[in-house]
C-alpha positions in Angstrom: 28.7 46.5 81.0 28.3 48.7 77.9 25.8 46.3 76.5 23.8 46.3 79.7 23.9 50.0 80.2 22.8 50.8 76.6 20.2 48.0 76.7 21.8 46.4 73.6 20.8 42.8 72.9 23.2 42.8 69.9 26.0 43.8 72.3 25.2 41.0 74.7 25.0 38.5 71.9 28.4 39.7 70.6 30.2 39.5 74.0 28.5 36.2 74.7 29.9 34.7 71.4 26.6 33.1 70.5 24.6 33.1 67.3 21.9 35.7 66.8 18.9 33.4 67.0 15.5 33.4 68.6 16.7 31.7 71.8 19.7 34.0 72.2 17.6 37.1 71.5 15.0 36.0 74.1 17.7 35.4 76.7 19.4 38.7 76.0 16.1 40.5 76.4 15.6 38.8 79.8 19.1 39.9 80.9 18.4 43.5 79.9 15.0 43.4 81.7 16.8 42.2 84.9 20.0 44.4 84.8 19.9 46.7 81.8 20.0 50.5 81.8 21.3 51.0 85.3 24.6 52.8 84.5 26.8 50.0 85.9 30.4 50.9 86.7 33.0 48.2 87.1 34.7 48.4 90.4 37.0 45.3 90.1 37.6 42.4 87.8 39.8 39.4 88.6 40.5 36.9 85.8 42.1 33.6 86.5 43.2 31.0 83.9 42.1 28.2 86.3 40.7 25.9 83.7 43.4 26.0 81.1 44.9 28.5 78.6 41.6 29.1 76.8 39.1 28.9 79.7 39.0 30.7 83.0 37.0 32.6 85.6 36.2 36.3 85.7 35.1 37.7 89.1 33.3 40.9 88.6 32.3 43.6 91.1 30.2 46.5 89.8 27.9 49.2 91.1 24.8 50.8 89.5 24.0 54.5 89.5 22.0 54.1 92.8 25.0 52.4 94.5 23.5 48.9 94.3 26.3 46.4 94.1 26.5 43.4 91.7 29.0 40.6 92.2 29.1 37.7 89.8 31.6 35.1 88.5 31.6 34.2 84.8 33.4 31.6 82.8 35.4 33.1 80.0 36.5 31.2 76.9 38.8 32.0 74.0 37.6 31.0 70.6 39.7 31.9 67.5 41.7 34.5 69.6 38.6 36.3 70.9 37.5 36.1 74.5 33.8 35.7 75.4 31.8 35.7 78.6 29.7 32.7 79.1 26.5 34.5 80.0 24.0 32.6 77.9 22.7 29.5 79.7 19.9 28.4 77.5 21.9 27.5 74.3 20.4 24.5 72.6 22.5 21.4 72.2 24.1 20.9 68.8 22.2 18.7 66.4 22.9 15.1 67.2 24.2 15.8 70.7 22.4 15.2 73.9 22.4 17.7 76.8 24.1 16.6 80.0 21.6 15.6 82.7 21.1 17.8 85.7 19.4 15.1 87.7 21.1 13.9 90.9 22.7 10.6 90.5 21.0 7.6 92.2 22.9 5.6 94.7 
């Protein structure tokens, strides 16, 4: 919330646990354009380790200065002891690896 409220791309990149690269900077700027600078206040957070000891779900409820609610569920992961929100969706695949298909399977 601090990164969104202060319109900090660096803060979003840090909490997202991604490298500061052209793609991540572009995605952070889009997040800030959509939700940044609104004075978000967290009303409730529920974290469940429903996917193992280093991966879980965080359900977030927040409200902006105008009283507009935001509810979202994020995946959280722990890497090298640090927890990160999985908020970046456009991360390129590692070199030599293919991205998973999003096409519906044929029957």
